[in-house]
C-alpha positions in Angstrom: 130.1 105.4 130.4 126.3 105.2 130.8 124.5 104.1 134.0 123.7 100.7 132.5 127.3 99.9 131.8 128.3 101.2 135.2 125.8 98.8 136.8 127.3 95.9 134.9 130.8 96.8 136.0 129.8 97.0 139.7 127.9 93.7 139.8 129.3 90.3 138.7 127.2 87.4 137.4 127.0 85.9 140.9 125.7 89.2 142.3 123.0 89.4 139.7 122.0 85.7 140.1 121.6 86.3 143.9 119.3 89.2 143.3 117.3 87.3 140.7 116.9 84.3 143.0 115.2 86.5 145.5 112.3 87.1 143.0 111.6 83.3 143.2 111.2 83.3 147.0 107.7 82.9 148.4 107.6 86.2 150.1 108.3 88.0 146.8 105.8 85.8 144.8 103.0 86.5 147.3 103.5 90.2 147.6 104.3 91.7 144.2 104.3 95.5 143.6 101.0 96.4 141.8 101.5 97.3 138.2 100.1 100.8 138.7 102.7 101.6 141.5 105.4 99.9 139.6 104.9 102.3 136.6 105.5 105.2 138.9 108.9 103.9 140.0 112.3 104.6 138.4 115.3 102.4 138.1 117.5 105.3 139.4 117.3 105.0 143.1 119.2 108.3 143.8 116.5 110.2 141.9 113.6 108.2 143.2 114.4 108.1 146.9 116.1 110.3 149.5 119.0 108.6 151.5 119.0 109.9 155.1 122.3 110.4 156.9 121.6 107.6 159.4 121.0 105.2 156.5 124.2 106.2 154.8 126.2 105.2 157.8 124.6 101.8 157.9 125.1 101.4 154.1 128.8 102.1 154.6 129.1 99.3 157.1 126.9 96.9 155.0 128.9 97.3 151.8 132.2 97.6 153.4 134.6 100.4 154.4 136.3 102.3 151.6 133.7 101.4 148.9 131.3 103.6 147.0 128.2 102.4 148.8 125.9 105.0 147.1 126.9 103.5 143.7 126.5 100.0 145.0 123.1 100.4 146.5 122.0 102.2 143.3 123.3 99.3 141.2 121.5 96.8 143.5 118.2 98.7 143.1 118.5 98.9 139.4 119.2 95.2 139.1 116.3 94.3 141.4 114.0 96.6 139.4 115.0 95.0 136.1 114.6 91.5 137.5 111.2 92.2 139.1 112.7 91.4 142.5 110.5 93.9 144.4 107.9 93.1 147.0 105.4 95.0 149.1 106.5 94.9 152.7 103.4 96.8 153.7 101.1 99.3 152.0 103.7 102.1 151.9 107.0 100.2 151.9 108.8 98.3 149.1 111.6 95.9 149.9 114.3 94.8 147.5 117.4 92.4 147.6 121.0 93.5 147.4 124.0 91.5 146.2 125.2 91.1 149.8 124.7 87.4 150.8 123.7 86.3 154.2 125.1 83.1 155.8 121.9 81.2 154.9 122.3 82.0 151.2 119.6 84.7 150.9 120.2 88.3 149.9 120.2 91.1 152.4 117.1 93.3 152.0 116.7 97.0 152.0 113.4 99.0 152.0 112.1 102.3 150.7 108.9 103.9 152.0 106.7 106.7 150.8 108.1 110.1 151.8 105.5 112.2 153.7 107.7 115.4 153.6 106.9 117.9 150.8 109.5 119.3 148.5 111.5 116.1 148.2 111.6 112.7 146.5 108.5 110.6 146.7 110.4 107.9 148.5 113.2 107.5 151.1 115.4 104.7 152.1 113.6 103.6 155.3 115.4 100.4 156.3 119.0 99.3 156.3 119.9 96.4 158.6 122.6 96.7 161.2 125.4 94.6 159.9 126.7 93.8 163.4 123.4 92.0 164.1 123.7 89.7 161.1 125.8 86.8 159.9 127.0 87.4 156.4 128.6 84.9 154.1 131.7 87.1 153.8 132.1 86.7 157.6 132.0 82.9 157.3 134.7 83.1 154.6 136.9 85.4 156.7 136.6 83.2 159.7 137.4 80.1 157.7 140.5 81.8 156.2 141.7 83.0 159.6 141.3 79.5 161.0 143.3 78.0 158.2 146.1 80.5 158.7 146.5 79.7 162.4 149.9 78.1 163.1 149.5 74.4 163.8 151.4 73.4 167.0 153.3 70.2 166.7 151.8 67.3 168.8 154.3 66.2 171.4 154.5 62.5 172.1 153.7 61.2 175.6 156.9 61.1 177.8 158.3 57.6 178.3 157.9 56.1 181.8 161.0 56.3 183.9 161.3 53.2 186.0 164.2 54.7 188.0 161.8 57.5 189.0 159.2 54.9 190.3 162.0 53.1 192.2 163.0 56.4 193.8 159.4 57.1 194.9 159.3 53.7 196.6 162.3 54.7 198.7 160.7 58.0 199.7 159.4 58.6 203.2 155.8 58.8 202.2 155.9 55.3 200.6 158.0 53.7 203.4 156.0 55.1 206.3 152.5 54.3 204.7 152.8 50.9 203.0 149.8 49.3 201.4 148.4 46.6 203.7 149.1 43.0 202.6 145.4 42.2 202.5 144.8 44.9 199.9 147.8 43.7 197.9 146.4 40.2 197.9 143.0 41.6 196.8 144.6 43.5 193.9 146.4 40.4 192.8 143.1 38.9 191.6 142.3 42.0 189.5 143.1 43.0 186.0 146.2 45.0 185.1 144.1 47.7 183.4 143.8 50.5 186.0 140.2 51.4 185.0 139.0 47.8 185.6 139.2 48.1 189.4 139.4 51.9 190.1 136.4 54.2 189.5 137.1 57.8 188.6 134.2 60.3 188.9 134.0 62.9 186.1 134.8 65.7 188.6 137.8 63.8 189.9 138.9 63.0 186.4 139.0 66.6 185.3 140.8 67.7 188.5 143.3 64.9 188.2 144.0 65.8 184.6 144.9 69.3 185.6 147.1 68.1 188.4 148.9 65.6 186.2 149.5 68.3 183.5 151.3 70.4 186.1 153.3 67.3 187.3 154.2 66.2 183.8 151.8 63.3 183.4 149.6 63.7 180.3 146.3 62.2 179.3 144.7 62.0 176.0 141.5 64.1 175.5 139.5 61.4 173.8 138.6 57.8 174.4 138.8 58.1 178.2 142.5 59.1 178.4 143.8 55.5 178.2 147.4 56.6 178.0 147.0 58.6 181.1 145.4 55.8 183.0 148.1 53.4 181.9 150.8 55.8 183.2 149.1 56.1 186.6 148.6 52.3 186.7 152.3 51.8 186.1 153.0 54.2 188.9 150.8 52.2 191.3 152.2 48.8 190.2 155.6 49.8 191.7 154.0 49.4 195.2 150.9 47.3 194.5 152.5 44.7 192.2 150.8 43.7 189.0 147.1 42.8 189.1 145.5 39.8 187.6 141.9 39.1 186.4 138.8 41.3 186.5 136.4 39.7 188.9 135.8 42.8 191.2 135.7 45.8 188.9 135.4 49.3 190.5 136.5 47.9 193.9 138.5 51.1 194.6 138.3 54.8 193.7 141.0 57.5 193.4 141.4 59.7 196.4 144.0 62.3 197.0 147.0 62.6 194.5 148.9 59.3 194.7 146.2 57.6 196.9 143.4 55.2 196.2 140.5 54.3 198.5 138.2 51.3 198.8 135.0 52.0 196.9 131.9 51.5 199.2 130.2 48.9 197.0 129.7 45.2 197.2 131.8 43.1 194.8 130.2 42.3 191.4 130.2 38.8 190.0 131.1 37.9 186.5 132.1 41.5 185.7 128.6 43.0 186.1 128.4 46.6 187.0 
């Protein structure tokens, strides 16, 4: 098998198209390799350039463990050379694309520079990016696959309210010793049954209460304000506060300690204004 056939076997059509697309980028169009210098180059990278040991280690990481990275980088150079996908990075350095695709859709670039050492190839592989510092398309694919393979936990429904439990709480010492004043009950009678219509919960208190309720067995939804959780707490308070009607004084109270509510230090609002 000749080198040309080996190159075709190592790269697929998508790989060759990615390398060819690099030649159409502005940075390649604006910095072509001069014809005189291009005539001195060869399509055989291993004969043209020396591959330092440090670059070989980076190539192994870039192309993937267990793969023949020397053959792969040689195939990429040969394809880039034949497609004219070479550019002058500076006066002594030529950059070329590989078939490794970055997350932004462009090809990973390598570079060769003039070799100042005598007795060796005229060029050496001077730049190989550190793969850990890059985001490659294969990483995105692997992450998406891993995410799709994660087990999906079943969503548990909210527990039903236990009226017997509320009745038992009303008979407890805390509720018998510290009843809600009659004046407050009368004030709540004029308010809406929706808990959030007359009780203001600060963001900090909301987060803390959600953690406490989770430990106690009360659950709140994560979206749309946790309406189910507010309804559960409202039902809990109705046992001792009775049902509330209307919504003329919104935010008249705020949540205090667990199981408590406090008067909110604001004047009543008319016509539902905030």
